[in-house]
BAVO-441835 format. One record per residue: z, x, y of N, C-alpha, C, O in turn. Coordinates in steps of 0.02 Angstrom, whole numbers, padded with zeros to 5 digits, always signed. Layout:
residues N
ZXYZXYZXYZXY...
//
This chain:
residues 277
-00291-01064+00265-00335-01033+00271-00402-01032+00242-00408-01050+00184-00457-01012+00276-00510-01051+00242-00561-01005+00211-00591-00966+00249-00577-01005+00143-00594-00966+00109-00675-00938+00110-00713-00966+00150-00691-00904+00083-00767-00881+00091-00812-00934+00086-00799-00971+00038-00866-00951+00123-00912-00994+00121-00983-00973+00148-01026-01007+00176-00981-00899+00129-01047-00873+00153-01114-00871+00088-01104-00852+00031-01162-00888+00107-01226-00880+00048-01244-00822+00026-01289-00820-00016-01213-00760+00050-01246-00694+00048-01188-00662+00009-01177-00602+00013-01148-00707-00031-01087-00660-00062-01118-00624-00108-01177-00637-00120-01094-00587-00134-01096-00522-00188-01169-00468-00163-01209-00443-00202-01169-00461-00106-01221-00423-00066-01168-00355-00045-01107-00366-00041-01192-00297-00034-01182-00245-00011-01197-00234+00054-01256-00247+00064-01165-00213+00111-01171-00202+00174-01203-00136+00196-01201-00093+00152-01234-00118+00254-01275-00059+00256-01220-00012+00251-01242+00041+00227-01156-00008+00263-01089+00039+00263-01076+00030+00210-01029+00069+00204-01084-00003+00140-01087+00008+00076-01020-00043+00053-00990-00041+00000-01009-00080+00101-00942-00130+00083-00986-00194+00049-01037-00220+00069-00946-00207-00008-00969-00248-00044-00934-00324-00024-00874-00334-00016-00981-00366-00020-00952-00442-00003-00956-00481-00064-01008-00491-00095-00890-00504-00083-00879-00546-00138-00863-00615-00137-00833-00642-00090-00886-00646-00190-00884-00720-00196-00818-00749-00195-00767-00717-00211-00819-00819-00174-00763-00858-00166-00720-00849-00236-00660-00837-00237-00759-00857-00295-00718-00860-00350-00685-00792-00365-00638-00797-00405-00695-00743-00347-00677-00678-00358-00598-00663-00322-00557-00623-00344-00591-00698-00270-00519-00707-00232-00462-00731-00289-00403-00714-00284-00490-00777-00350-00441-00777-00401-00412-00726-00436-00354-00721-00456-00468-00680-00442-00454-00638-00485-00404-00565-00453-00366-00526-00481-00424-00572-00394-00388-00517-00352-00320-00548-00361-00284-00525-00405-00300-00599-00324-00225-00637-00325-00198-00610-00401-00151-00572-00404-00235-00635-00461-00199-00631-00521-00179-00554-00535-00127-00538-00564-00214-00521-00518-00204-00430-00515-00154-00419-00457-00102-00387-00464-00168-00440-00415-00115-00409-00358-00050-00448-00366-00007-00413-00340-00022-00507-00389+00028-00540-00390+00061-00496-00460+00119-00478-00454+00034-00483-00507+00051-00438-00568+00079-00381-00539+00135-00363-00557+00043-00344-00489+00071-00284-00463+00141-00289-00411+00187-00248-00410+00135-00338-00378+00187-00361-00345+00243-00388-00375+00293-00383-00341+00248-00412-00421+00281-00444-00473+00335-00365-00500+00391-00344-00487+00293-00349-00532+00332-00275-00559+00369-00216-00504+00410-00172-00514+00339-00234-00453+00394-00199-00400+00448-00234-00380+00499-00210-00356+00436-00293-00390+00511-00342-00370+00558-00321-00426+00617-00308-00417+00526-00319-00486+00580-00317-00544+00604-00227-00559+00643-00214-00604+00582-00184-00525+00594-00122-00529+00654-00114-00466+00685-00063-00452+00659-00166-00441+00709-00135-00381+00780-00138-00403+00823-00113-00368+00794-00168-00458+00854-00177-00473+00885-00100-00531+00939-00089-00559+00823-00064-00528+00817-00004-00561+00837+00060-00508+00853+00117-00523+00831+00032-00447+00832+00091-00405+00897+00119-00379+00919+00085-00333+00929+00165-00393+00999+00184-00352+01014+00245-00364+00980+00275-00404+01081+00285-00324+01083+00366-00332+01102+00379-00417+01134+00343-00455+01071+00440-00429+01078+00470-00487+01012+00445-00556+01005+00469-00612+00977+00392-00522+00902+00370-00569+00863+00430-00556+00868+00468-00509+00829+00432-00597+00768+00478-00601+00695+00447-00583+00671+00399-00613+00673+00469-00548+00587+00427-00534+00568+00430-00593+00553+00375-00615+00559+00484-00639+00530+00471-00704+00547+00399-00746+00504+00362-00770+00618+00388-00749+00641+00341-00786+00621+00264-00730+00624+00205-00747+00606+00286-00680+00574+00214-00644+00514+00210-00663+00497+00154-00684+00470+00258-00664+00401+00255-00694+00398+00241-00774+00347+00226-00805+00450+00248-00796+00448+00237-00865+00457+00152-00876+00445+00122-00928+00478+00129-00823+00490+00055-00832+00439+00018-00818+00420-00028-00854+00409+00037-00756+00358+00017-00727+00302+00030-00772+00269-00022-00775+00272+00080-00814+00237+00079-00869+00245+00015-00920+00200-00023-00937+00318+00013-00942+00327-00024-01005+00313-00095-00983+00295-00138-01023+00325-00109-00900+00317-00190-00871+00228-00204-00870+00200-00258-00880+00196-00140-00854+00123-00155-00856+00106-00169-00910+00075-00222-00917+00123-00121-00977+00087-00147-01032+00100-00207-01066+00062-00232-01107+00182-00239-01040+00206-00303-01081+00148-00361-01043+00123-00408-01073+00138-00348-00989+00101-00406-00963+00048-00398-00984+00014-00447-00970+00005-00341-01027-00056-00365-01052-00111-00327-01003-00171-00339-01006-00087-00289-00967-00121-00267-00908-00133-00188-00931-00113-00164-00984-00177-00147-00873-00187-00085-00894-00167-00060-00813-00170-00087-00759-00144+00017-00841-00117+00052-00755-00186+00081-00748-00223+00102-00793-00196+00079-00688-00258+00097-00647-00255+00188-00649-00298+00231-00653-00170+00188-00642-00172+00269-00619-00161+00326-00685-00160+00387-00679-00155+00290-00744-00143+00341-00808-00223+00354-00817-00270+00315-00826-00219+00414-00813-00285+00456-00840-00341+00477-00780-00383+00521-00787-00331+00435-00720-00348+00441-00643-00348+00509-00621-00297+00534-00597-00414+00549-00631-00423+00625-00611-00352+00653-00645-00307+00679-00612-00351+00642-00710-00297+00676-00723-00232+00663-00738-00198+00684-00785-00211+00610-00673-00144+00594-00671-00127+00553-00735-00165+00517-00768-00057+00567-00745-00024+00541-00806+00042+00481-00819+00075+00469-00870+00046+00449-00749+00092+00416-00727+00058+00357-00700+00004+00356-00670+00110+00290-00721+00090+00209-00709+00116+00193-00634+00114+00136-00610+00144+00258-00595+00148+00248-00519+00152+00319-00484+00153+00373-00513+00155+00308-00418+00169+00372-00363+00243+00357-00347+00261+00299-00334+00282+00407-00350+00338+00378-00310+00378+00434-00268+00416+00475-00293+00361+00427-00195+00362+00473-00139+00421+00456-00098+00433+00404-00065+00466+00524-00107+00551+00510-00103+00544+00560-00036+00522+00618-00041+00568+00529+00033+00603+00541+00087+00530+00583+00131+00499+00549+00171+00513+00639+00122+00466+00674+00173+00404+00678+00121+00356+00715+00131+00407+00647+00080+00333+00652+00029+00299+00608+00061+00337+00560+00069+00245+00597+00086+00215+00550+00112+00177+00501+00068+00169+00440+00073+00151+00556+00014+00117+00486-00043+00099+00526-00101+00101+00587-00099+00080+00490-00156+00051+00535-00204+00115+00571-00239+00103+00630-00252+00163+00557-00252+00230+00584-00282+00224+00566-00343+00211+00509-00360+00236+00635-00400+00242+00621-00453+00304+00618-00487+00345+00664-00481+00314+00564-00525+00366+00544-00561+00401+00604-00608+00365+00644-00638+00471+00607-00609+00488+00678-00647+00564+00665-00656+00592+00610-00652+00595+00733-00669+00664+00712-00668+00709+00729-00600+00768+00745-00604+00681+00724-00551+00711+00722-00495+00761+00654-00487+00744+00595-00492+00834+00682-00472+00874+00611-00480+00872+00606-00400+00866+00652-00360+00879+00532-00386+00893+00511-00318+00967+00508-00304+01011+00495-00344+00972+00527-00229+01029+00537-00205+01042+00476-00145+01001+00447-00109+01115+00471-00151+01131+00402-00102+01114+00427-00016+01140+00471+00018+01058+00378-00002+01037+00386+00046+00956+00373+00060+00930+00337+00102+00920+00422+00000+00856+00411-00025+00827+00363-00014+00849+00310-00039+00754+00362+00037+00722+00331+00047+00655+00346+00003+00635+00404+00003+00609+00283-00043+00574+00306-00071+00500+00249-00072+00508+00194-00046+00447+00262-00096+00393+00222-00083+00367+00232-00152+00352+00287-00174+00361+00159-00193+00336+00152-00240+00268+00125-00243+00256+00070-00218+00225+00157-00271+00142+00139-00266+00126+00113-00327+00147+00151-00371+00094+00059-00352+00066+00023-00405+00009-00003-00401+00000-00046-00359-00053+00022-00452-00098-00012-00469-00131-00040-00532-00146-00003-00579-00141-00097-00533-00138-00113-00596-00208-00161-00619-00236-00194-00576-00228-00160-00681-00305-00200-00687-00290-00239-00739-00268-00224-00794-00312-00323-00704-00307-00366-00753-00370-00405-00744-00389-00428-00690-00402-00412-00805-00473-00452-00822-00519-00401-00769-00561-00430-00735-00514-00329-00760-00561-00311-00719-00556-00292-00664-00586-00244-00641-00505-00338-00627-00492-00328-00549-00425-00278-00528-00374-00269-00562-00435-00260-00486-00387-00192-00464-00332-00236-00427-00348-00285-00394-00261-00213-00436-00220-00249-00392-00171-00194-00367-00130-00167-00404-00177-00178-00304-00134-00110-00269-00096-00120-00217-00120-00142-00165-00049-00109-00221+00036-00116-00181+00073-00064-00176+00080-00027-00225+00101-00052-00122+00160-00011-00126+00221-00031-00080+00212-00075-00038+00274-00003-00085+00318-00054-00038+00383+00008-00041+00378+00058-00077+00436-00004-00003+00485+00052+00023+00546+00029-00015+00555-00030-00033+00596+00091-00028+00657+00051-00069+00716+00096-00048+00705+00141-00007+00758+00090-00065+00828+00133-00039+00874+00145-00106+00874+00106-00153+00910+00200-00102+00949+00226-00163+01015+00223-00116+01027+00263-00071+01055+00169-00136+01112+00166-00101+01128+00150-00041+01117+00091-00027+01162+00196+00019+01149+00144+00091+01108+00174+00126+01112+00236+00121+01058+00148+00171+01018+00152+00204+01040+00184+00274+01080+00150+00306+01021+00243+00301+01036+00257+00373+01001+00217+00425+00959+00174+00417+01027+00240+00483+00992+00192+00537+00929+00209+00554+00884+00170+00569+00925+00303+00552+00855+00297+00557+00788+00269+00520+00735+00242+00536+00829+00296+00447+00772+00276+00406+00759+00194+00400+00704+00173+00383+00818+00148+00417+00789+00102+00422+00736+00071+00477+00697+00025+00466+00744+00112+00545+00706+00091+00593+00628+00121+00571+00577+00094+00592+00627+00173+00532+00566+00205+00512+00518+00141+00474+00462+00117+00487+00569+00127+00422+00545+00074+00376+00513+00013+00413+00454-00005+00411+00558-00009+00441+00546-00078+00496+00475-00058+00539+00428-00098+00544+00475-00002+00563+00409+00003+00610+00362+00004+00574+00316-00030+00597+00344+00043+00499+00316+00045+00451+00295-00009+00423+00236-00006+00406+00324-00063+00410+00311-00121+00372+00275-00157+00443+00216-00174+00441+00312-00167+00498+00274-00220+00561+00210-00180+00576+00166-00221+00592+00190-00124+00577+00134-00096+00591+00070-00114+00528+00009-00104+00526+00114-00143+00482+00065-00159+00428+00030-00222+00453-00029-00233+00467+00093-00264+00455+00078-00339+00470+00034-00357+00535+00006-00410+00548+00036-00287+00581-00007-00282+00649-00075-00270+00636-00117-00288+00677-00091-00239+00582-00145-00216+00558-00189-00280+00526-00249-00286+00537-00146-00332+00479-00177-00366+00448-00185-00423+00500-00236-00457+00492-00153-00437+00540-00150-00486+00602-00235-00462+00631-00276-00506+00644-00246-00413+00637-00322-00401+00645-00368-00399+00621-00418-00375+00647-00366-00421+00569-00405-00456+00524-00442-00502+00523-00421-00550+00492-00512-00510+00556-00548-00584+00551-00614-00558+00560-00628-00501+00579-00663-00617+00540-00734-00595+00536-00749-00580+00621-00723-00608+00669-00783-00542+00620-00805-00522+00695-00776-00454+00725-00810-00416+00760-00708-00443+00707-00680-00388+00717-00685-00343+00696-00725-00346+00649-00653-00268+00709-00698-00218+00668-00638-00175+00633-00579-00182+00647-00663-00131+00585-00600-00075+00540-00578-00058+00623-00528-00089+00639-00597-00029+00659-00566+00000+00729-00510-00044+00762-00460-00020+00789-00519-00095+00757-00469-00149+00779-00405-00144+00742-00349-00141+00768-00422-00143+00666-00349-00131+00626-00322-00050+00628-00263-00039+00618-00361-00004+00638-00325+00047+00666-00291+00058+00719-00233+00079+00721-00329+00044+00766-00295+00029+00842-00224+00003+00841-00174+00030+00864-00232-00069+00804-00176-00101+00807-00106-00074+00772-00050-00090+00793-00115-00038+00723-00063+00022+00692-00050+00055+00736+00006+00051+00761-00098+00102+00763-00097+00165+00800-00041+00146+00856+00018+00165+00852-00063+00112+00900-00022+00073+00957+00039+00047+00953+00076+00032+00999+00047+00042+00905+00107+00000+00867+00163+00058+00861+00215+00054+00894+00148+00117+00814+00184+00150+00779+00189+00195+00840+00249+00206+00849+00149+00231+00892+00160+00262+00930+00199+00243+00992+00235+00280+01024+00186+00176+01004+00243+00143+01062+00309+00147+01041+00354+00144+01083+00324+00155+00964+00388+00168+00941+00418+00239+00927+00471+00253+00899+00372+00277+00953+00386+00352+00973+00383+00389+00890+00416+00436+00869+00338+00354+00858+00330+00376+00789+00250+00409+00772+00214+00418+00822+00226+00425+00712+00153+00463+00722+00141+00432+00663+00184+00429+00620+00067+00401+00653+00024+00395+00604-00017+00449+00547-00062+00487+00563+00001+00446+00501-00041+00503+00454-00106+00484+00467-00123+00425+00472-00155+00546+00474-00216+00532+00485-00246+00566+00425-00308+00563+00427-00218+00603+00366-00258+00624+00320-00257+00579+00259-00277+00610+00210-00241+00521+00246-00247+00478+00204-00266+00418+00230-00255+00410+00290-00299+00361+00190-00327+00294+00226-00324+00247+00164-00316+00259+00105-00334+00183+00202-00333+00123+00152-00410+00134+00120-00443+00185+00132-00429+00090+00085-00495+00088+00034-00514+00022+00019-00469-00020+00016-00580+00004+00009-00604-00048-00017-00586-00053-00091-00586-00001-00123-00573-00103-00119-00550-00116-00199-00587-00184-00221-00621-00217-00182-00577-00202-00284-00601-00259-00311-00605-00247-00384-00555-00243-00419-00679-00240-00413-00671-00219-00472-00682-00136-00486-00702-00112-00539-00666-00104-00434-00667-00029-00441-00602-00002-00409-00587-00046-00369-00564+00038-00407-00506+00066-00395-00542+00084-00314-00529+00040-00274-00571+00124-00294-00586+00146-00235-00650+00145-00206-00693+00183-00228-00663+00105-00157-00746+00093-00140-00753+00076-00062-00708+00043-00035-00798+00095-00032-00801+00092+00036-00775+00014+00056-00786-00035+00020-00735+00010+00126-00735+00078+00172-00684+00110+00158-00648+00101+00109-00676+00155+00208-00615+00217+00220-00582+00175+00279-00605+00172+00335-00513+00138+00254-00481+00100+00308-00430+00148+00346-00376+00165+00322-00450+00165+00401-00401+00222+00449-00345+00188+00470-00353+00129+00486-00293+00210+00474-00245+00156+00517-00217+00206+00594-00160+00221+00612-00275+00220+00620-00275+00222+00691-00347+00232+00694-00388+00238+00649-00354+00232+00779-00428+00224+00789-00448+00190+00837-00395+00170+00860-00500+00164+00878-00517+00139+00946-00536+00056+00915-00556+00039+00859-00522+00021+00968-00533-00047+00954-00603-00056+00967-00633-00026+01011-00635-00104+00920-00704-00122+00924-00748-00055+00895-00809-00062+00898-00731-00015+00879-00772+00040+00836-00770+00029+00740-00731-00007+00708-00816+00065+00718-00816+00066+00645-00856-00016+00625-00860-00064+00664-00880-00014+00554-00898-00069+00530-00864-00147+00545-00805-00156+00559-00897-00182+00542-00887-00263+00560-00857-00314+00508-00897-00339+00468-00799-00331+00505-00774-00360+00461-00806-00423+00450-00828-00460+00494-00806-00434+00382-00853-00505+00366-00819-00545+00298-00796-00517+00248-00823-00604+00307-00791-00631+00242-00812-00598+00168-00867-00572+00154-00754-00607+00124-00782-00565+00062-00745-00502+00049-00721-00480-00003-00746-00476+00110-00737-00391+00097-00660-00389+00072-00618-00424+00099-00646-00349+00022-00583-00329-00014-00552-00259-00004-00579-00212-00033-00491-00245+00039-00475-00182+00032-00404-00178+00046-00371-00229+00039-00377-00124+00064-00300-00106+00048-00302-00089+00145-00352-00076+00178-00232-00096+00169-00207-00085+00222-00152-00028+00207-00114-00072+00186-00122+00017+00202-00075+00043+00187-00047+00110+00248-00065+00168+00239-00019+00097+00287-00004+00152+00327+00036+00169+00316+00082+00139+00288+00034+00244+00342+00099+00304+00325+00127+00320+00388+00092+00329+00437+00178+00323+00389+00215+00321+00456+00251+00372+00467+00296+00363+00426+00264+00420+00495+00318+00479+00499+00360+00487+00548+00343+00472+00606+00421+00510+00533+00472+00498+00603+00452+00565+00653+00459+00563+00714+00430+00617+00622+00402+00665+00662+00330+00667+00677+00302+00615+00694+00291+00735+00671+00228+00733+00674+00181+00713+00621+00206+00715+00565+00104+00691+00625+00073+00664+00577+00051+00711+00536+00025+00686+00486+00050+00765+00536+00019+00833+00495+00051+00823+00420+00106+00800+00406+00010+00842+00383+00044+00834+00313+00018+00902+00275-00027+00935+00301+00047+00922+00213+00000+00955+00170+00021+00940+00100+00071+00911+00080-00043+00976+00059-00029+00940-00013+00011+01019-00045-00003+01076-00029+00068+00993-00100+00087+01047-00127+00034+01076-00196-00021+01053-00211+00063+01122-00224+00027+01157-00272-00011+01121-00325-00063+01134-00354+00040+01061-00328+00017+01013-00392-00058+00977-00374-00091+00945-00415-00072+00986-00323-00124+00954-00287-00134+00867-00287-00184+00830-00289-00063+00856-00283-00052+00774-00288-00018+00764-00217-00040+00740-00165+00052+00794-00235+00103+00770-00182+00081+00789-00102+00054+00842-00090+00093+00752-00060+00068+00760-00004+00166+00749+00036+00213+00711+00027+00148+00809+00082+00209+00797+00117+00217+00814+00180+00178+00858+00195+00268+00789+00246+00259+00808+00298+00265+00865+00312+00306+00893+00276+00233+00909+00367+00240+00978+00382+00298+00990+00412+00337+01037+00405+00300+00950+00439+00384+00965+00481+00454+00942+00446+00512+00942+00466+00429+00923+00391+00492+00893+00345+00517+00836+00356+00559+00809+00320+00492+00810+00412+00524+00734+00443+00506+00683+00392+00456+00694+00356+00549+00615+00382+00554+00561+00358+00483+00520+00353+00454+00522+00408+00447+00483+00303+00401+00466+00301+00409+00405+00264+00452+00397+00221+00352+00347+00286+00368+00286+00249+00301+00250+00250+00254+00260+00289+00303+00213+00206+00246+00177+00184+00236+00109+00161+00272+00096+00114+00192+00054+00185+00191-00015+00143+00130-00018+00142+00095+00017+00179+00101-00073+00088+00035-00074+00068+00004-00131+00046+00021-00142-00013-00023-00161+00062-00061-00225+00036-00137-00241+00021-00176-00234+00068-00156-00256-00024-00220-00275-00041-00239-00345-00023-00210-00394-00048-00298-00351+00030-00326-00402+00056-00390-00435+00051-00440-00403+00037-00393-00495+00062-00472-00511+00074-00485-00535+00135-00434-00556+00163-00546-00541+00172-00566-00561+00231-00576-00635+00210-00605-00647+00157-00553-00683+00250-00581-00761+00234-00613-00774+00299-00618-00731+00343-00636-00838+00304-00662-00868+00349-00635-00865+00437-00674-00869+00485-00566-00858+00440-00537-00855+00485-00462-00805+00490-00415-00818+00527-00464-00761+00454-00410-00709+00442-00420-00666+00376-00470-00635+00361-00368-00670+00345-00362-00626+00289-00298-00662+00244-00252-00694+00269-00305-00652+00191-00280-00677+00124-00243-00637+00098-00280-00595+00072-00191-00624+00090-00153-00562+00051-00164-00570+00006-00171-00630+00000-00176-00529-00065-00161-00538-00119-00092-00511-00164-00086-00524-00224-00046-00475-00129-00005-00440-00176+00065-00458-00124+00099-00411-00102+00077-00504-00113+00120-00544-00093+00181-00535-00128+00172-00536-00188+00250-00527-00109+00303-00518-00162+00325-00607-00199+00327-00661-00171+00333-00595-00239+00342-00675-00272+00409-00683-00251+00425-00736-00225+00457-00629-00260+00510-00642-00254+00557-00625-00187+00618-00617-00184+00503-00622-00128+00527-00600-00073+00557-00537-00054+00602-00534-00011+00535-00489-00083+00583-00418-00093+00526-00374-00070+00515-00328-00109+00492-00376-00026+00438-00335+00004+00476-00283+00044+00471-00223+00029+00508-00301+00087+00560-00267+00134+00630-00242+00093+00665-00276+00056+00636-00186+00107+00695-00156+00069+00766-00184+00073+00812-00182+00032+00763-00215+00141+00831-00260+00173+00844-00315+00147+00899-00340+00161+00795-00352+00100+00820-00410+00065+00875-00399+00042+00917-00441+00057+00900-00343+00001+00975-00338-00041+01027-00343+00013+01081-00370+00000+01012-00315+00080+01080-00324+00125+01088-00402+00143+01143-00427+00153+01025-00440+00147+01016-00518+00180+01047-00557+00111+01081-00609+00115+01034-00531+00062+01061-00590-00001+01151-00562-00006+01197-00591-00036+01154-00519+00020+01233-00493+00019+01276-00539+00048+01336-00527+00052
//
C-alpha cells in the first residue's frame, strides 16, 4: 500500500477535513493497534452470566496498564471505558449490572488515546451459542464494512462508501441505520467528515490521501429506525430487531485504504472461536 506523498499534508479541505502527514500514520497505527489488542484480550471474558459492567472494568484496567487513556471516560459526562450494546441496542449501550444470557450478541466499542492519537474500533461478540439469524446478521454487517473500505481510494467520494454499504446490506434484506455515522479522527475524537453508511455514488466530499476516519456501519435485521432511551445514550431499534456493528479506523493512501485497527490475534470476527474449535 503506497503511503501519502502529497506536498500539501497538514492542510484542511474546504469541507473541513484534515489532510494528515505521512508520519501521522505511525501514531494512528499505535493507537489503533492497542484498541484492537484490548478487544482481542477481552474476548475470553464474554460468556453467559458475565455482566457488561465487569467487561468494562476489565477494559479500563487494560487501557490503564498500557499507559494509555480512555477517550470515552469523561466525554460529555460518560463514565465508562467502553460502550457495550447487546442484542437490539444499536450503539452507545452503557455497561452495568446486566448479565449476558446464552445467545446474546454484543458490540463492544473502545477508543484509546496514545501519544495524543485516537484509536477507535468496535466489533461483535457472542455469549454462548450463536443463533443462525444472528450469525447471518453479523456476517452481513462485517462484510458491509469491508465493502465500504474497498471503496476508499483517492478520487472516489464518501458517497461511494455509503452506496457500497447500503446496496450490499439491502441486497441481503437488512437495513442500514441512518441516525448514526462514522467520523473523522486523528488527534481529536470526532472531526469532519460525517461518514454516512448509505447514499448515492459520486456524491459528497472527494477522498484524498491523508484523510483519517472511521467506517462503522450499524445494520438491523428489521427496519432502520432507532430511538434513544431516557439515559440520553442508549440507542435501540424501534422494532426491537437485532442490530450489529463493526468499526475500523482507516487512513486514505495513494492507492486505497490502510486499516489502523486490525486485530493482532485475528479475532475481529466472532466466529474465530468456532474456527479454532
